[in-house]
matplotlib code that plots the C-alpha trace (Angstrom):
import matplotlib.pyplot as plt

x = [-15.1, -12.2, -11.8, -9.5, -11.2, -9.2, -12.1, -10.4, -7.4, -9.4, -10.4, -6.9, -5.4, -7.6, -6.6, -2.9, -3.5, -5.5, -2.9, -0.2, -2.2, -2.5, 1.2, 1.5, 0.3, 3.3, 4.7, 7.9, 9.8, 8.7, 9.5, 7.0, 8.2, 5.1, 5.4, 7.0, 8.4, 12.0, 14.0, 16.9, 18.6, 18.5, 20.9, 19.1, 20.8, 19.1, 21.5, 24.1, 21.8, 22.1, 19.4, 19.3, 15.8, 14.6, 12.4, 10.2, 8.7, 5.2, 4.6, 1.8, 0.1, 1.0, -0.5, 0.5, 2.7, 6.4, 8.2, 11.8, 13.0, 14.7, 11.5, 9.0, 7.4, 8.8, 9.8, 7.1, 4.4, 5.9, 6.3, 2.9, 1.2, 1.6, 1.0, -2.4, -4.0, -5.5, -8.8, -9.8, -11.7, -15.2, -16.9, -20.6, -22.5, -25.7, -28.1, -29.8, -32.3, -32.2, -35.8, -34.7, -33.0, -35.6, -35.3, -31.6, -30.1, -26.7, -24.6, -21.9, -19.3, -18.5, -15.2, -15.4, -13.6, -14.5, -14.1, -11.8, -8.1, -5.9, -5.7, -7.9, -11.5, -14.0, -17.4, -20.3, -18.0, -19.2, -18.4, -16.1, -18.1, -15.6, -14.7, -17.7, -18.9, -16.0, -15.3, -16.0, -14.0, -15.8, -14.5, -14.8, -14.9, -11.4, -10.0, -12.1, -10.7, -7.1, -7.4, -10.4, -8.8, -6.0, -8.1, -10.7, -8.0, -7.2, -10.8, -12.5, -15.6, -14.7, -17.6, -17.0, -19.3, -19.5, -19.1, -17.3, -13.9, -10.8, -10.8, -13.2, -13.8, -13.7, -16.1, -18.8, -22.1, -20.2, -18.7, -22.2, -23.5, -20.4, -20.4, -24.1, -24.1, -21.6, -23.8, -26.8, -24.6, -23.6, -27.3, -28.1, -25.3, -26.6, -30.2, -29.6, -32.4, -31.6, -31.4, -28.7, -25.2, -23.7, -26.4, -25.0, -21.4, -20.5, -19.9, -21.1, -20.7, -16.9, -16.5, -13.5, -13.2, -10.3, -9.9, -7.4, -7.2, -10.7, -12.1, -10.2, -13.0, -15.4, -13.2, -13.1, -16.9, -17.7, -15.2, -17.3, -15.9, -18.3, -18.5, -17.8, -19.2, -18.0, -14.4, -14.5, -16.0, -13.6, -10.6, -11.5, -12.2, -8.9, -6.7, -3.9, -0.6, 1.1, -1.4, -0.2, -2.3, -3.1, -4.2, -6.4, -8.0, -8.7, -10.2, -12.0, -12.2, -15.5, -18.3, -20.7, -19.3, -19.8, -23.4, -24.0, -22.5, -24.8, -27.8, -26.9, -26.4, -29.8, -31.5, -29.9, -30.8, -27.2, -26.7, -27.8, -28.8, -25.7, -22.9, -21.4, -23.4, -24.8, -22.4, -22.5, -20.6, -21.9, -21.4, -20.5, -17.3, -14.5, -11.4, -10.5, -7.6, -7.5, -4.7, -3.3, -5.9, -7.7, -10.5, -9.2, -10.4, -14.0, -13.7, -11.2, -10.3, -13.9, -15.1, -12.6, -13.3, -16.0, -13.7, -12.9, -12.0, -8.5, -7.4, -4.3, -3.3, -1.0, 0.6, 3.4, 5.8, 6.3, 2.6, 1.7, -1.7, -3.2, -0.7, 1.2, 1.7, -1.7, -3.9, -2.3, -0.4, -3.3, -5.7, -3.3, -2.5, -6.2, -7.6, -8.2, -4.9, -5.3, -5.8, -4.4, -1.3, 0.3, 2.8, 4.7, 6.3, 9.4, 10.7, 7.4, 4.2, 0.5, 0.7, 2.5, -0.9, 0.3, 3.6, 3.5, 6.0, 3.8, 0.7, 2.5, 3.1, -0.5, -1.7, 0.8, -0.3, -4.0, -4.0, -2.1, -4.3, -7.7, -6.5, -5.6, -8.6, -11.4, -10.2, -8.4, -5.2, -2.7, 0.3, -0.2, 0.2, 4.0, 3.4, 1.7, 4.8, 7.6, 10.1, 8.3, 7.4, 10.9, 13.2, 11.5, 8.8, 11.0, 13.3, 10.7, 10.3, 8.9, 9.9, 12.0, 11.4, 10.8, 13.8, 12.6, 9.2, 8.4, 6.0, 4.3, 5.2, 8.5, 10.4]
y = [-7.7, -6.6, -8.3, -8.0, -8.7, -11.2, -12.3, -10.6, -13.0, -16.2, -15.2, -13.8, -17.1, -19.1, -16.9, -17.5, -21.3, -21.1, -19.0, -21.4, -24.3, -22.5, -22.4, -19.7, -16.7, -16.2, -12.6, -12.3, -9.2, -8.0, -5.4, -2.7, 0.2, 1.8, 2.7, 6.1, 6.4, 7.5, 7.0, 8.7, 7.6, 10.0, 9.5, 10.3, 10.5, 10.5, 10.6, 7.8, 5.8, 6.2, 4.9, 5.0, 5.8, 5.2, 8.2, 8.4, 11.1, 10.0, 11.4, 11.9, 15.1, 16.4, 19.3, 22.5, 23.9, 23.5, 21.8, 21.9, 18.3, 19.1, 20.6, 18.0, 16.4, 16.6, 13.1, 13.1, 13.7, 11.4, 8.5, 9.2, 8.6, 4.9, 4.9, 4.7, 8.1, 9.7, 7.9, 4.5, 2.4, 0.9, -1.4, -1.9, -3.9, -2.8, -4.4, -2.1, -2.9, -1.6, -1.5, -0.6, -4.0, -6.4, -5.6, -6.6, -6.8, -5.1, -5.8, -3.3, -3.0, 0.4, 1.4, 4.7, 6.8, 5.5, 6.2, 3.2, 2.5, 0.7, 0.3, -2.8, -2.4, -2.9, -4.1, -1.6, 0.8, 4.2, 6.6, 9.6, 12.5, 15.2, 16.1, 14.7, 14.6, 12.6, 12.0, 8.6, 6.0, 3.0, -0.2, -4.0, -5.6, -7.0, -3.5, -2.1, -4.8, -4.0, -0.2, 0.6, 0.6, 2.8, 5.4, 5.4, 6.1, 9.2, 10.5, 8.7, 6.5, 3.4, 1.5, -2.0, -4.1, -7.4, -10.3, -8.1, -9.4, -8.1, -11.0, -12.4, -13.4, -10.7, -9.6, -10.4, -9.3, -8.2, -5.4, -3.9, -4.8, -4.0, -0.3, 0.0, -1.9, 0.5, 3.5, 1.7, 1.4, 5.1, 6.1, 3.9, 5.5, 8.9, 8.0, 6.3, 6.8, 9.6, 7.1, 5.1, 5.7, 6.6, 9.0, 12.2, 11.1, 10.7, 13.6, 11.5, 14.5, 14.0, 10.3, 8.5, 5.0, 2.6, -1.0, -3.5, -5.8, -6.9, -4.3, -1.5, -1.7, -0.5, 2.5, 3.4, 3.1, 5.2, 7.8, 8.2, 5.6, 4.0, 0.6, 0.7, -2.5, -1.6, -1.2, -4.4, -6.5, -5.0, -5.6, -9.2, -9.8, -8.4, -9.6, -7.0, -8.5, -7.6, -9.5, -12.7, -15.9, -15.6, -12.0, -12.7, -15.6, -13.6, -10.6, -12.2, -16.0, -15.9, -15.1, -16.2, -13.6, -10.8, -12.0, -12.0, -8.5, -7.2, -8.8, -7.3, -3.9, -4.1, -5.0, -2.1, 0.3, 1.3, -0.8, 1.0, -0.4, 1.1, 3.4, 3.9, 2.6, 5.1, 6.2, 4.4, 7.3, 9.5, 13.2, 12.4, 10.6, 13.2, 11.0, 7.4, 5.1, 2.0, -0.3, -3.3, -2.0, -3.6, -2.8, -0.7, -3.4, -2.6, 1.2, 2.2, 5.8, 7.0, 5.2, 7.0, 10.5, 11.2, 10.9, 14.4, 13.8, 13.1, 9.5, 7.9, 4.5, 2.2, -0.5, -3.1, -2.9, -6.7, -7.4, -10.2, -11.0, -7.6, -6.7, -3.5, -2.5, -3.7, -2.5, 0.0, 2.0, 2.7, 3.3, 6.0, 7.5, 7.9, 9.1, 12.8, 14.3, 17.2, 15.1, 11.6, 10.2, 6.8, 5.3, 2.3, -0.3, -1.7, -5.3, -6.7, -8.1, -8.3, -10.2, -7.3, -6.9, -9.7, -8.0, -6.1, -3.6, -2.8, -2.6, 0.1, 2.1, 1.6, 3.0, 5.9, 7.0, 6.4, 8.6, 11.4, 11.1, 11.1, 13.4, 16.0, 15.6, 14.8, 16.3, 19.3, 18.7, 20.8, 19.4, 16.1, 17.7, 17.1, 13.4, 13.4, 14.5, 12.6, 13.9, 12.3, 9.1, 8.5, 10.0, 9.9, 7.3, 4.3, 5.0, 5.7, 3.6, 1.2, -1.0, 0.7, -1.2, -0.8, 1.4, 2.1, 3.7, 5.7, 8.6, 7.7, 5.1, 3.2, 1.6]
z = [33.6, 31.5, 28.1, 25.1, 21.8, 19.7, 17.4, 14.5, 14.7, 13.9, 10.3, 9.7, 10.8, 8.5, 5.6, 6.3, 6.3, 3.1, 1.4, 2.5, 1.0, -2.3, -2.7, -5.3, -3.3, -1.0, -0.9, -2.9, -3.9, -7.3, -9.8, -8.7, -10.9, -12.4, -16.1, -16.8, -13.2, -12.7, -9.5, -7.8, -4.6, -1.7, 1.3, 4.5, 7.8, 11.2, 14.2, 13.7, 11.3, 7.6, 5.3, 1.5, 0.3, -3.3, -4.1, -7.2, -9.3, -8.2, -4.7, -2.2, -1.2, 2.3, 4.3, 2.6, 5.4, 4.8, 7.8, 8.7, 9.2, 12.6, 13.8, 12.8, 15.8, 19.4, 20.5, 23.1, 20.4, 17.8, 20.2, 21.7, 18.4, 19.0, 22.7, 24.5, 25.0, 28.0, 28.0, 29.2, 26.7, 26.8, 24.3, 23.6, 21.0, 19.2, 16.7, 14.2, 11.4, 7.8, 6.5, 3.0, 2.6, 3.8, 7.5, 7.4, 10.9, 11.3, 14.4, 15.3, 18.0, 19.4, 21.2, 23.0, 25.6, 29.0, 32.7, 33.4, 33.9, 31.5, 27.7, 27.3, 26.3, 29.2, 28.3, 28.9, 30.8, 31.7, 28.8, 29.4, 28.1, 29.1, 25.6, 23.7, 21.0, 19.6, 15.9, 14.5, 12.6, 11.0, 9.5, 9.7, 13.1, 12.6, 12.1, 15.0, 17.3, 16.2, 16.0, 18.2, 21.7, 20.4, 18.7, 21.4, 24.0, 22.0, 21.8, 18.9, 18.6, 16.6, 15.0, 13.6, 11.5, 13.4, 10.9, 8.4, 7.6, 5.8, 3.5, 0.9, -2.7, -5.3, -6.5, -4.0, -2.6, 0.5, -1.6, -1.6, 1.8, 3.9, 3.1, 3.4, 6.7, 8.2, 7.3, 9.0, 12.1, 11.9, 11.5, 14.5, 16.6, 15.6, 16.6, 19.9, 22.5, 24.9, 27.7, 26.1, 27.7, 24.3, 23.2, 21.9, 22.4, 18.6, 16.2, 13.2, 10.9, 11.3, 10.4, 8.8, 7.5, 7.7, 6.6, 5.2, 2.2, 1.1, 3.5, 1.8, -0.8, 1.9, 2.5, -1.2, -1.6, 1.5, 0.3, -2.9, -5.2, -7.7, -9.4, -13.2, -14.7, -18.2, -17.1, -15.1, -17.9, -20.5, -18.3, -17.6, -21.3, -22.5, -19.6, -19.3, -20.3, -17.0, -15.0, -13.4, -13.5, -9.8, -10.0, -13.0, -11.3, -8.2, -10.0, -12.9, -12.1, -10.1, -12.6, -9.9, -7.6, -10.1, -10.6, -6.8, -6.6, -9.3, -7.7, -4.4, -6.0, -7.7, -4.4, -2.7, -5.4, -6.3, -9.5, -12.7, -16.0, -17.7, -16.8, -13.3, -10.3, -7.8, -5.1, -1.8, -0.2, 2.6, 3.2, 6.8, 5.7, 5.8, 5.4, 4.3, 4.9, 2.7, 3.6, 1.6, -1.0, -3.9, -6.3, -9.2, -11.6, -10.4, -10.5, -13.2, -13.3, -13.8, -10.7, -8.5, -10.0, -7.4, -4.4, -3.1, 0.5, 1.9, 1.3, 2.7, 1.2, 3.1, 1.0, 0.9, -2.0, -2.1, -1.9, -4.4, -2.8, -3.4, -6.1, -5.3, -9.0, -10.2, -7.3, -4.9, -7.5, -10.0, -7.1, -5.7, -9.1, -9.9, -6.6, -5.8, -6.9, -4.5, -1.4, -1.9, -0.3, 0.1, 2.5, 1.1, 3.4, 1.8, 2.1, 3.3, 1.9, 2.4, 5.7, 7.4, 9.2, 11.6, 12.4, 15.7, 14.4, 11.4, 13.6, 15.6, 12.5, 11.4, 14.8, 14.5, 11.0, 11.6, 14.7, 12.9, 9.8, 11.5, 14.3, 11.7, 9.4, 11.8, 15.2, 13.7, 15.7, 13.8, 15.6, 13.9, 10.4, 10.3, 10.7, 7.3, 5.4, 3.6, 6.1, 9.0, 7.2, 5.8, 8.3, 11.7, 12.0, 11.2, 14.2, 16.9, 20.0, 21.2, 18.3, 15.6, 12.4, 8.7, 8.2, 4.7, 4.5, 1.4, 1.0, -2.3, -4.8, -4.8, -7.7]

ax = plt.figure().add_subplot(projection="3d")
ax.plot(x, y, z, "-o")
ax.set_aspect("equal")
plt.show()
């Protein structure tokens, strides 16, 4: 029986209703110019469409090859990044047990290339092993439901933590258990019994992580980020002058949440008596894509210093829920200078996740990013450049939109 998994939509919808009820969390355009950043306009023309971009002195890191704009990606490749790939898609569910955390049960969904027709996931479909083993991408079940069929159709295994959401209170015990749960799932996938249909299908040594909003923290931790209690406590005690009341309340208002997070960290063996916590990262994680990100208040610069893999942030310039200037910008500026990049969506806010046009761009950039870094597809490299992001991607079919995308930070 064919099925299309919409379970990610229910928690998202609840969040929208809660935010509407709160009244002061709506996304509104804000002055997002980071301190010390200068801007200059650049007139960019593509065909008959002229778009004025606002470039900044703070930019992302692209693959080192220099690409001529007119020779970026052939239309068939560029458009195909957002289209279903050559594989059908199957979906299976597994339950694994973590003996190190009190026999904690971890349930995961797995999207994979399958011998079926169509782009919807088919439960328990026969796997297509023609090009196995396939690289893996992990994240919350919500992101797996949204991105899993697309990436699986292009030759990825996508593992989602069932019950994990892209929203939550900050800080929270979930910020310890979510990353660790996904690694339990990855261990389980790696150790499947030889009689299991998916045994040996996953190249777990080539794993990426993707998530949105609250879930972006999971991506940061699995990439090698670390909790910095001293930074968090000092920040909340001093309350930076530029912080809004809403942001301060979200980050520092839940003392019970911080206590829960510490207790969970102690139980998991990652919290330390002083200094930075132990890393929850994993050597199998080779690339990370945090979107609508948060968490700088819990890491500070020192907590991000251990990230050495490629990281691509995706953020909205008018995001006032996970503040663009207070979360996305400092995260990007303090993450792996040799391998960090950021794509900024202009004139939109945190809830762009619901916009079908934004989802198309997410799929496009995720496939290019993970295809290049995990699958070694060199022809995707031009899609990870400012020329493609700012001059080609906004105008691609099937739904040209977001005519202003910025590679890096905008002012």
